[in-house]
VOSE-347037 format. One record per residue: x, y, z of N, C-alpha, C, O, CB in turn; residue number from 1. Coordinates in steps of 0.2 Angstrom, whole numbers. Each point is the difference from the previous one (the first is absolute). Glycine has a CB too. Example, Ala and Ser with C-alpha at 12.3 -4.5 7.8 and 13.67 -1.06 7.14 Angstrom:
2
66,-28,39,-4,6,0,4,6,0,5,-1,3,-14,-5,3,1 $
7,11,-10,4,6,1,-4,5,3,3,6,1,3,-9,-11,2 $
// end
This chain:
118
-27,-96,33,-1,5,2,9,3,3,1,6,0,-16,-9,1,1 $
18,-1,0,8,0,4,0,5,-7,1,6,0,5,-21,7,2 $
-7,11,-13,4,5,-7,-1,6,1,4,4,0,-5,-11,-8,3 $
-6,9,8,-4,7,-2,4,4,6,4,4,-1,-19,-8,-6,4 $
14,3,12,3,3,7,9,2,-3,2,6,-1,-12,-15,12,5 $
13,2,-11,7,1,-2,2,4,-3,4,4,2,-4,-11,-2,6 $
-4,7,-8,2,5,-4,2,9,2,5,4,0,-13,-14,-6,7 $
-1,8,8,-3,8,0,4,1,7,-4,4,3,-9,-2,-9,8 $
16,-3,8,7,3,7,6,1,-3,5,3,2,-9,-10,7,9 $
5,3,-14,6,1,-5,0,6,-3,5,3,0,-4,-15,-2,10 $
-8,14,-3,1,4,-3,1,9,3,4,5,-2,-10,-16,-6,11 $
1,10,14,-2,4,4,8,1,4,1,5,4,-16,-9,-4,12 $
20,0,-2,6,2,6,7,2,-5,5,3,2,-9,-13,8,13 $
2,7,-17,2,2,-6,-1,9,-3,4,3,-4,-6,-16,4,14 $
-4,14,4,-1,7,-3,5,6,5,1,6,-2,-15,-11,-4,15 $
15,3,13,3,2,4,5,7,-1,-1,6,1,-2,-18,2,16 $
9,7,-6,7,4,-4,-4,6,-5,2,5,-2,8,-18,0,17 $
-16,11,1,-1,7,-8,-1,3,5,5,3,3,-11,-6,-15,18 $
-1,2,15,-3,7,5,6,2,3,0,6,1,-12,-11,1,19 $
16,3,0,6,4,4,4,3,-4,4,3,4,-5,-10,4,20 $
3,9,-15,3,1,-3,7,-3,0,6,3,0,-13,6,0,21 $
7,-15,1,4,-4,0,3,-5,-6,4,-5,1,-9,7,9,22 $
3,1,-15,0,-5,-6,2,3,-7,-5,1,-4,-4,-8,10,23 $
16,8,-7,-1,7,-6,-2,-1,-6,-3,-6,1,12,12,4,24 $
-9,-5,-11,-2,-2,-7,2,-4,-2,6,1,1,-7,6,-3,25 $
0,-13,-1,3,-9,-1,-3,-1,-6,-3,5,-2,4,-11,15,26 $
-1,0,-15,-3,-3,-6,-5,-7,4,-4,-2,-3,16,6,-7,27 $
-10,-6,16,-2,-4,4,-8,2,3,-4,-2,-2,17,0,3,28 $
-14,7,5,-3,0,3,-2,5,2,4,4,2,0,-12,-1,29 $
-14,10,-1,2,6,2,-6,3,-6,-3,-5,-3,18,4,8,30 $
-19,8,-7,-5,1,-4,4,2,-4,3,6,1,-13,-4,5,31 $
12,-8,-14,6,2,-4,-5,1,-8,-3,-3,-4,16,-5,12,32 $
-11,15,-5,-6,1,-8,7,7,-4,6,1,3,-25,-2,4,33 $
18,3,-11,7,5,-5,-3,5,5,5,2,4,-2,-4,-20,34 $
-8,6,19,1,4,3,4,2,7,5,4,2,-14,-6,-10,35 $
5,-3,11,5,-3,7,8,0,0,4,3,3,-13,-10,-1,36 $
12,2,-8,5,-2,-2,6,6,-3,6,-1,1,-14,-11,-2,37 $
6,18,-3,4,4,-1,0,6,4,4,5,0,-4,-10,-10,38 $
-6,4,14,1,5,7,-1,-1,7,-6,-2,2,2,9,-10,39 $
10,-7,13,0,-2,7,-6,4,2,-4,-3,4,18,2,-1,40 $
-16,8,-5,-3,1,6,-5,0,-3,-2,6,1,8,0,6,41 $
-11,-10,-12,-7,-2,-1,2,-7,4,-6,-3,0,2,9,-12,42 $
10,-9,15,0,-8,0,-4,0,5,-4,-4,1,13,0,-6,43 $
-6,10,11,2,-6,5,-10,4,3,-3,-3,4,24,-2,1,44 $
-22,12,-7,-8,0,3,-5,-4,-2,-6,-1,2,9,11,-2,45 $
-1,-13,-6,-5,-4,-6,2,-6,6,-5,-1,5,6,5,-22,46 $
4,-9,19,1,-4,4,-3,-2,5,-3,-5,2,11,8,-6,47 $
-7,5,9,-1,0,5,-10,0,0,-3,-2,4,17,7,-1,48 $
-16,-4,-7,-8,2,-1,0,-8,-3,-4,-2,3,1,18,-7,49 $
4,-20,0,-1,-4,-5,-1,-8,7,-5,-4,-1,15,12,-13,50 $
-3,-8,19,0,-2,3,-5,-1,8,-2,-5,4,12,7,-14,51 $
-9,4,11,-7,0,5,-5,-3,-3,-2,-5,3,5,13,2,52 $
-6,-6,-10,-7,-4,-3,2,-5,-1,-5,-3,2,0,9,-7,53 $
10,-12,3,1,-6,-2,0,-4,8,-3,-5,1,10,8,-15,54 $
-3,1,17,1,-2,8,-7,0,1,-1,-6,2,12,9,1,55 $
-15,0,-2,-8,0,3,-4,-7,-5,-4,-5,2,2,22,2,56 $
3,-16,-10,-1,-7,-4,1,-4,2,-4,-5,-1,6,7,-5,57 $
5,-3,10,1,-10,0,-2,0,6,-3,-5,1,15,1,-8,58 $
-13,9,12,-5,-1,7,-5,-3,0,-2,-4,3,4,10,-1,59 $
-5,-1,-9,-8,-4,-1,-1,-4,-3,-5,-3,-1,1,11,2,60 $
11,-12,-4,-2,-8,-1,4,-3,6,1,-6,-2,-1,6,-13,61 $
2,2,20,-1,-4,8,-5,-2,0,-3,-5,-3,8,10,11,62 $
-9,2,-5,-6,0,3,-5,-4,-6,-5,-2,3,10,14,4,63 $
-5,-11,-12,-5,-4,-3,2,-8,0,-4,-5,-2,1,17,-7,64 $
7,-12,10,2,-7,2,0,-4,6,0,-6,0,6,9,-7,65 $
-7,2,11,-3,-2,6,-8,0,2,-3,-5,2,15,10,1,66 $
-15,0,-5,-6,1,0,-2,-3,-4,-6,-2,2,6,10,0,67 $
0,-12,-8,-5,-5,-2,0,-7,1,-3,-4,-3,3,11,-4,68 $
6,-8,12,1,-7,2,-8,-2,5,-3,-5,1,20,5,-1,69 $
-18,8,2,-8,-2,4,-6,2,-6,-5,3,3,9,1,12,70 $
-4,-5,-20,-5,-1,-3,-5,-7,-1,2,-5,-4,5,13,-1,71 $
-12,-9,8,0,-6,1,-2,-3,-3,-6,3,-2,6,-2,8,72 $
2,-10,-10,-1,-2,-4,3,3,-7,-4,-2,-4,-5,-1,11,73 $
14,6,-8,3,3,-6,6,-5,-1,4,-2,5,-7,15,-2,74 $
3,-17,-10,3,-7,-3,9,6,-2,1,6,0,-16,-17,-9,75 $
20,6,9,7,4,-1,-1,4,-8,2,6,0,7,-16,8,76 $
-12,8,-12,0,2,-6,-3,8,2,3,5,-1,-3,-18,-6,77 $
-5,13,9,-4,6,3,4,6,4,0,6,-1,-10,-15,3,78 $
15,4,2,4,6,5,4,4,-3,1,6,0,-1,-13,9,79 $
5,0,-13,4,4,-4,-1,4,-6,5,3,-2,-1,-9,6,80 $
-9,7,-8,-5,3,-2,2,6,4,4,5,-1,-12,-15,-2,81 $
4,10,7,-2,7,3,6,2,2,1,5,-3,-12,-7,6,82 $
16,0,1,7,4,1,3,2,-6,4,5,-1,-3,-11,10,83 $
-3,2,-14,4,4,-7,-2,5,-1,4,5,-1,-3,-12,-5,84 $
-9,7,5,-3,7,-2,1,6,3,0,6,-2,-6,-12,-1,85 $
7,3,10,0,5,6,8,5,-2,0,7,0,-8,-18,11,86 $
13,6,-13,5,2,-2,2,3,-4,4,4,1,-3,-9,4,87 $
-3,4,-12,0,2,-7,-2,9,1,4,4,-1,-8,-17,-4,88 $
-4,13,8,-2,6,0,3,4,5,0,6,-2,-10,-9,-1,89 $
13,2,9,5,4,5,6,2,-5,1,6,-1,-4,-14,13,90 $
6,3,-14,7,1,-5,-3,6,-5,3,6,-1,1,-21,2,91 $
-9,12,-4,-3,4,-7,0,8,4,4,5,-2,-15,-16,-4,92 $
5,12,10,1,7,3,7,4,4,1,7,0,-13,-13,2,93 $
18,2,-1,5,3,4,6,2,-8,5,4,0,-8,-12,16,94 $
0,3,-20,4,2,-7,-3,5,-5,4,3,-3,0,-13,4,95 $
-10,11,-1,-3,6,-1,1,5,0,2,5,-3,-7,-10,4,96 $
4,5,6,3,7,6,4,1,-3,-1,5,-4,0,-6,15,97 $
7,-2,-11,7,0,1,1,5,-6,3,6,1,0,-18,5,98 $
-4,8,-10,2,4,-8,-5,7,-3,1,3,-5,4,-16,1,99 $
-10,13,8,-5,8,3,4,4,3,0,6,-2,-11,-11,5,100 $
15,2,2,5,7,4,5,0,-7,-1,3,-5,1,-7,22,101 $
4,2,-16,5,1,-4,1,3,-8,5,2,-2,-4,-11,10,102 $
-9,8,-10,0,5,-6,-1,7,4,2,5,-4,-7,-12,-5,103 $
3,9,15,1,8,3,5,1,2,1,4,4,-10,-4,-1,104 $
14,-3,-5,7,1,3,3,5,-5,-2,-2,-5,3,-10,11,105 $
3,16,-8,3,5,-6,9,-2,3,2,2,5,-15,10,-7,106 $
17,-14,-3,9,-1,2,1,7,0,-2,4,-5,7,-17,-2,107 $
-2,15,12,3,5,5,-5,4,6,1,5,3,7,-2,-13,108 $
-12,-6,9,-6,5,6,0,-7,6,-1,-6,-1,-11,16,-10,109 $
12,-7,16,-1,-3,6,-7,-4,1,-5,3,-1,13,7,5,110 $
-10,-17,-2,-6,-1,-1,-3,1,4,3,1,5,-1,-6,-10,111 $
-8,5,4,-6,0,5,-1,-4,6,0,-6,-2,-6,9,-8,112 $
6,-2,16,1,-4,5,-7,-5,0,-5,2,-1,14,8,7,113 $
-6,-16,-6,-7,-6,-1,-4,-1,5,4,-1,5,2,-5,-11,114 $
-11,6,7,-6,0,5,0,-9,2,3,-2,-5,-11,12,-3,115 $
8,-13,11,1,-8,1,-8,-3,-3,0,-6,-2,9,8,14,116 $
-15,3,-12,-4,-2,1,-4,5,-7,-5,2,0,6,-7,14,117 $
4,5,-20,-4,4,-5,-3,-6,-4,-3,0,-5,11,10,4,118 $
// end
């Protein structure tokens, strides 16, 4: 459980600078695809949007790591797979929604205001 909780908290923490627009386009950190790398006006809103969702997925990982420990009779293997599946589903939803949001943005336009609960 400690590994899952620590991983989730570290990943959520890493998302914070993206959410607050502190990370410029770079080759190591952030939502790095051609459209975001070539256009800073796309980089910042997509990283904010994706960072928010990835932070939520990471906190879901932490919650799952705690919650599954209370399942009576759960084996360590099943516990690990359950936490992993929860993380993969949350991560996939976060990434798909970030890609979908990115596709709504056009170079040279002001991005639509993202709703935290889209």
